[in-house]
C-alpha positions as CSV (number, residue, x, y, z in Angstrom):
1,X,-60.7,36.9,-20.1
2,X,-57.0,36.3,-20.2
3,X,-57.1,35.2,-16.6
4,X,-59.6,32.5,-17.5
5,X,-57.7,31.3,-20.5
6,X,-54.5,31.1,-18.3
7,X,-56.3,29.2,-15.5
8,X,-57.9,26.7,-18.0
9,X,-54.3,26.1,-19.5
10,X,-52.9,25.4,-16.0
11,X,-55.8,23.3,-15.0
12,X,-55.4,21.3,-18.4
13,X,-51.7,20.7,-17.7
14,X,-52.2,19.7,-14.1
15,X,-54.9,17.1,-15.2
16,X,-52.5,15.8,-17.8
17,X,-49.6,15.5,-15.3
18,X,-52.0,13.5,-13.0
19,X,-53.2,11.3,-15.8
20,X,-49.4,10.7,-16.9
21,X,-48.5,9.8,-13.4
22,X,-49.1,6.0,-13.8
23,X,-46.8,5.9,-16.9
24,X,-44.2,7.9,-15.4
25,X,-44.1,5.6,-12.4
26,X,-44.0,2.6,-14.8
27,X,-41.1,4.2,-16.6
28,X,-39.3,4.9,-13.4
29,X,-39.9,1.2,-12.4
30,X,-38.4,0.3,-15.8
31,X,-35.3,2.4,-15.4
32,X,-34.9,1.0,-11.8
33,X,-35.2,-2.6,-13.0
34,X,-32.7,-1.7,-15.8
35,X,-30.2,-0.4,-13.3
36,X,-30.4,-3.6,-11.3
37,X,-30.3,-5.6,-14.3
38,X,-27.2,-3.9,-15.8
39,X,-25.5,-4.1,-12.2
40,X,-26.2,-7.8,-12.1
41,X,-25.3,-8.6,-15.7
42,X,-22.1,-6.7,-15.2
43,X,-21.1,-8.8,-12.2
44,X,-22.2,-11.9,-13.8
45,X,-20.1,-11.1,-17.1
46,X,-17.1,-10.2,-14.9
47,X,-17.2,-13.5,-13.2
48,X,-17.7,-15.3,-16.6
49,X,-15.0,-13.5,-18.5
50,X,-12.8,-13.8,-15.2
51,X,-12.4,-17.6,-15.8
52,X,-11.1,-17.0,-19.2
53,X,-7.7,-15.9,-20.3
54,X,-8.9,-12.7,-21.7
55,X,-6.7,-9.6,-21.0
56,X,-8.0,-7.3,-18.2
57,X,-8.7,-4.5,-20.6
58,X,-10.8,-6.7,-22.7
59,X,-12.7,-8.1,-19.6
60,X,-13.5,-4.5,-18.8
61,X,-14.6,-3.7,-22.4
62,X,-17.0,-6.7,-22.4
63,X,-18.3,-5.8,-19.0
64,X,-18.8,-2.1,-20.0
65,X,-20.6,-3.0,-23.4
66,X,-23.1,-5.4,-21.8
67,X,-24.0,-2.8,-19.3
68,X,-24.3,-0.2,-21.9
69,X,-26.5,-2.4,-24.1
70,X,-28.9,-3.1,-21.3
71,X,-29.2,0.5,-20.3
72,X,-30.0,1.5,-24.0
73,X,-32.7,-1.0,-24.2
74,X,-34.2,-0.1,-20.9
75,X,-34.1,3.6,-21.4
76,X,-35.8,3.0,-24.9
77,X,-38.6,0.9,-23.2
78,X,-39.2,3.5,-20.7
79,X,-39.3,6.2,-23.2
80,X,-42.0,4.3,-25.3
81,X,-44.1,3.9,-22.1
82,X,-44.0,7.6,-21.4
83,X,-44.3,8.6,-25.1
84,X,-46.4,6.0,-27.0
85,X,-45.7,7.6,-30.4
86,X,-42.0,7.3,-29.7
87,X,-40.1,4.5,-31.8
88,X,-36.5,3.6,-32.4
89,X,-37.0,4.5,-36.1
90,X,-38.2,7.8,-35.2
91,X,-35.2,8.2,-33.0
92,X,-32.8,7.3,-35.8
93,X,-34.5,9.7,-38.1
94,X,-34.1,12.4,-35.5
95,X,-30.5,11.5,-35.1
96,X,-29.9,11.8,-38.7
97,X,-31.2,15.3,-38.8
98,X,-29.2,16.4,-35.9
99,X,-26.0,14.2,-36.5
100,X,-23.7,17.3,-37.3
101,X,-25.0,19.3,-34.3
102,X,-24.5,16.1,-31.9
103,X,-21.1,15.6,-33.7
104,X,-19.8,18.8,-32.8
105,X,-21.2,18.9,-29.3
106,X,-19.9,15.5,-28.4
107,X,-16.7,15.5,-30.5
108,X,-14.5,15.0,-27.4
109,X,-16.6,12.4,-26.0
110,X,-17.0,10.3,-29.0
111,X,-13.3,10.6,-29.7
112,X,-12.2,9.4,-26.3
113,X,-14.8,6.6,-26.4
114,X,-13.5,5.2,-29.7
115,X,-10.0,5.6,-28.6
116,X,-10.8,3.8,-25.5
117,X,-12.1,1.0,-27.3
118,X,-9.0,0.8,-29.8
119,X,-6.8,0.9,-26.5
120,X,-8.8,-2.1,-24.8
121,X,-8.6,-4.0,-28.1
122,X,-5.1,-3.8,-28.8
123,X,-2.7,-6.4,-27.3
124,X,-0.2,-3.9,-26.0
125,X,-0.2,-1.6,-22.9
126,X,-2.2,-3.5,-20.3
127,X,-3.4,-2.8,-16.8
128,X,-0.2,-3.2,-14.6
129,X,2.2,-2.0,-17.3
130,X,4.9,0.6,-16.7
131,X,4.7,3.2,-19.4
132,X,6.0,6.5,-20.4
133,X,4.0,8.9,-22.7
134,X,4.9,12.6,-22.9
135,X,6.1,13.7,-19.5
136,X,4.0,11.0,-17.7
137,X,5.9,8.0,-16.3
138,X,4.2,5.6,-14.1
139,X,2.0,2.3,-13.8
140,X,-1.4,1.8,-15.6
141,X,-4.0,1.4,-13.0
142,X,-7.3,1.6,-14.8
143,X,-8.5,1.8,-18.4
144,X,-11.9,2.8,-19.1
145,X,-13.9,3.9,-22.4
146,X,-13.2,7.7,-21.3
147,X,-10.0,7.8,-19.6
148,X,-6.9,5.9,-18.4
149,X,-5.3,6.2,-14.9
150,X,-1.5,6.3,-14.6
151,X,0.0,6.0,-11.1
152,X,3.2,8.0,-11.0
153,X,6.2,6.4,-9.1
154,X,6.1,9.5,-6.8
155,X,2.5,8.7,-5.9
156,X,0.6,11.3,-8.1
157,X,-2.4,9.8,-10.1
158,X,-2.5,11.1,-13.7
159,X,-5.9,10.8,-15.4
160,X,-5.3,10.9,-19.1
161,X,-8.0,11.2,-21.8
162,X,-7.8,8.1,-24.1
163,X,-7.6,10.2,-27.3
164,X,-4.4,12.0,-26.0
165,X,-2.9,8.5,-24.9
166,X,-4.0,6.8,-28.2
167,X,-2.5,9.8,-30.4
168,X,0.9,10.1,-28.8
169,X,3.9,7.7,-28.7
170,X,3.9,5.4,-25.7
171,X,7.0,3.6,-24.2
172,X,6.1,0.4,-22.6
173,X,8.9,-0.7,-20.1
174,X,7.1,-4.1,-19.2
175,X,6.3,-5.4,-22.6
176,X,8.8,-8.1,-21.9
177,X,9.6,-9.6,-18.4
178,X,13.0,-8.2,-18.6
179,X,14.8,-5.2,-20.3
180,X,18.2,-3.8,-20.7
181,X,20.0,-1.3,-18.5
182,X,23.1,0.7,-19.1
183,X,25.8,2.5,-17.1
184,X,28.8,4.4,-18.3
185,X,32.0,4.1,-16.3
186,X,35.1,6.1,-16.9
187,X,38.4,4.9,-15.9
188,X,41.7,7.0,-16.0
189,X,43.9,6.8,-19.1
190,X,46.6,4.8,-17.6
191,X,44.6,2.0,-16.9
192,X,45.0,-1.4,-18.6
193,X,41.6,-1.5,-20.4
194,X,41.5,-5.3,-20.6
195,X,42.1,-5.5,-16.8
196,X,39.4,-2.9,-16.2
197,X,36.9,-4.7,-18.5
198,X,37.5,-8.0,-16.6
199,X,37.0,-6.4,-13.4
200,X,33.6,-4.6,-14.5
201,X,32.5,-7.9,-16.0
202,X,33.1,-9.8,-12.9
203,X,31.3,-7.3,-10.7
204,X,28.2,-7.3,-13.0
205,X,28.1,-11.1,-13.0
206,X,28.3,-11.1,-9.2
207,X,24.9,-9.4,-8.9
208,X,22.0,-11.9,-8.4
209,X,19.3,-9.8,-9.9
210,X,21.2,-9.6,-13.5
211,X,19.9,-12.0,-16.0
212,X,23.0,-13.9,-16.7
213,X,21.3,-15.8,-19.7
214,X,21.0,-12.6,-21.8
215,X,24.8,-11.8,-21.7
216,X,26.6,-8.7,-20.3
217,X,28.5,-6.2,-22.5
218,X,31.5,-4.2,-21.3
219,X,32.5,-1.9,-24.1
220,X,35.2,0.7,-24.4
221,X,33.2,3.4,-25.8
222,X,34.5,7.0,-25.8
223,X,37.6,9.0,-25.3
224,X,36.4,11.5,-22.7
225,X,38.3,14.6,-21.6
226,X,40.1,12.7,-18.6
227,X,38.9,9.3,-18.9
228,X,38.2,6.2,-21.3
229,X,34.6,5.5,-20.9
230,X,33.1,1.9,-20.7
231,X,29.5,1.2,-21.7
232,X,28.2,-1.6,-19.4
233,X,25.0,-3.3,-20.4
234,X,23.0,-6.1,-18.9
235,X,19.4,-7.3,-18.6
236,X,17.2,-7.6,-15.5
237,X,13.5,-7.5,-14.5
238,X,11.4,-4.8,-16.2
239,X,9.0,-4.4,-13.2
240,X,8.8,-4.4,-9.7
241,X,11.5,-3.3,-7.1
242,X,14.1,-5.2,-8.7
243,X,14.2,-2.3,-11.6
244,X,15.7,0.0,-8.9
245,X,17.6,-2.6,-6.8
246,X,19.4,-4.2,-9.7
247,X,20.9,-0.9,-10.9
248,X,21.9,0.1,-7.3
249,X,23.6,-3.3,-6.8
250,X,25.5,-3.2,-10.3
251,X,26.9,0.4,-9.6
252,X,27.9,-0.6,-6.0
253,X,29.6,-3.9,-7.3
254,X,31.4,-2.0,-10.1
255,X,32.8,0.6,-7.8
256,X,33.9,-2.2,-5.3
257,X,35.6,-4.3,-8.1
258,X,37.6,-1.1,-9.4
259,X,38.7,-0.1,-5.9
260,X,39.9,-3.6,-5.3
261,X,41.8,-3.5,-8.6
262,X,43.3,0.0,-7.8
263,X,41.6,1.3,-10.9
264,X,40.9,5.1,-10.8
265,X,37.4,6.6,-11.5
266,X,38.3,10.2,-12.5
267,X,34.9,11.5,-13.1
268,X,32.1,9.3,-11.7
269,X,28.9,9.3,-13.9
270,X,26.5,7.0,-15.1
271,X,24.0,6.7,-18.1
272,X,20.3,6.3,-17.1
273,X,18.7,3.7,-19.3
274,X,20.8,4.3,-22.4
275,X,19.7,8.1,-22.6
276,X,21.7,11.2,-21.2
277,X,24.5,11.1,-18.8
278,X,23.7,12.2,-15.2
279,X,25.9,12.3,-12.1
280,X,25.8,8.9,-10.1
281,X,24.1,10.6,-7.0
282,X,21.3,12.1,-9.1
283,X,20.8,8.9,-11.1
284,X,20.4,7.0,-7.9
285,X,18.0,9.5,-6.3
286,X,15.8,9.3,-9.2
287,X,15.7,5.4,-9.4
288,X,14.8,5.6,-5.7
């Protein structure tokens, strides 16, 4: 008796599956058409916005939203074909019942999604910018709704969740075409400071990569243990190879100028981008 009931149920399920094959096939075709449409629409939208002056992150956002909208519409049509009783209103009602559970289950997803939208909408921090956040310092290569890719200058790729990037301070080094650099130079106490200032200023002015329009500062800054320290400030490009080369050329030019003037540098050290003092060799190694 039990065997007959089980056999009848299996047969009924098999007949139902066979009867549902046409609708499943139609739903599969709809999904396939949706995929092709989303792919084509993404390419078309990318070409259209590519002719505008929109930021790369906004272009990526619009392209993603277009494809996402097509996918949502296509999947809903496929669901209605397979389940005739299905309706958008029923879906919304179901989501209302399980909203709390879904919120907990996909908390990280929605948090990163919303953070990605906010990052793409804001004007600051675009693809190609050099940034520093927490211990990550590099160039922004890609921004999506889920994560941001940052290429370190040593070659490593950091994949950072958008919520983490959005919720922490970010230094943007390339927000302007130029930025200020600093070097601290110490001279011996028996040095004529005016003569040293003139030699250092002339050396910095001789470097082609230094932006002369922004001005150069050579300031007597500190009485150190065995030297009087000058704070030397200048402006140069904020991106590209010049960010390394300009510092190298300035340090070399200052060293040559002080040697030519017979001015002693008791303890050579520099300041790395107005932060802490580090030995000249270590600073140049890090810049390279």
